[in-house]
Residue, then its C-alpha position, 0 to 999 in steps of 0.5 A: q802554293l797555288a800555280c795561278p792567282l785565284d782571280l783566274g778561276c783556280h778556286s773553282v778548279l780546286e773545288k771540282k778536283l777535290s769535290k769539296t768546298v775550298v776556302v783560301i784565307g790569307q795569313r794575317r797576324i794580330i798584334k796586341k797593344p802594349k801596356w806601356g809606351n806610345v807604340v802605334v799598332p798598324r791598322k792592318n794588324t788590329m783585330t778588327y781589320v784582321h777579322e774583316a779581312i778573314l771574312e772577305d777572304l772566306v766569302y771570296p766569290t761573293d761580296v759582303v753587303g751588310r752586317r748586323q750584330r745582335i747582343r742577347l740578354d745573356g750578353t752573347r753576341h751573334h753576327k748576321i752577315y748579308l751576302d750579295s744576292r747575285d751570287q746566291s746560286n753559286v754560294e748557297a750550299k756553302l753558308d754552313t761551311f762559312a759559319a763554321v770556318y768563321r767561328r773556328l778562326t775568329g771565335k765569333t758566332a755568325s750566320f750568313e744570309f743573302a740580302p733581299q733583292q732591291e727593286 
């Protein structure tokens, strides 16, 4: 357990202390739809919502500003996730870590990039 909330800078303190990339992700549960009956699954327990929440937690110091999904000819899917370019100097070294953790948790292949600067 953490002694202070992440908004107060514990994230950066942990990274300095451990001298590694630290990722903090909340615990969430996916509930599948039953095959019978009129049972409504709460939105926060759907697979889409849980994967979006994992993505937001994963890239915590920055924000997701866009995403694209490419379906290749063989049917595999690749996700391109665009991050806010204001935090590029802080997060650039962590992009490979983000891709590996996101792949491990969701099973989706993704690449993380920074959105181009708009003038």
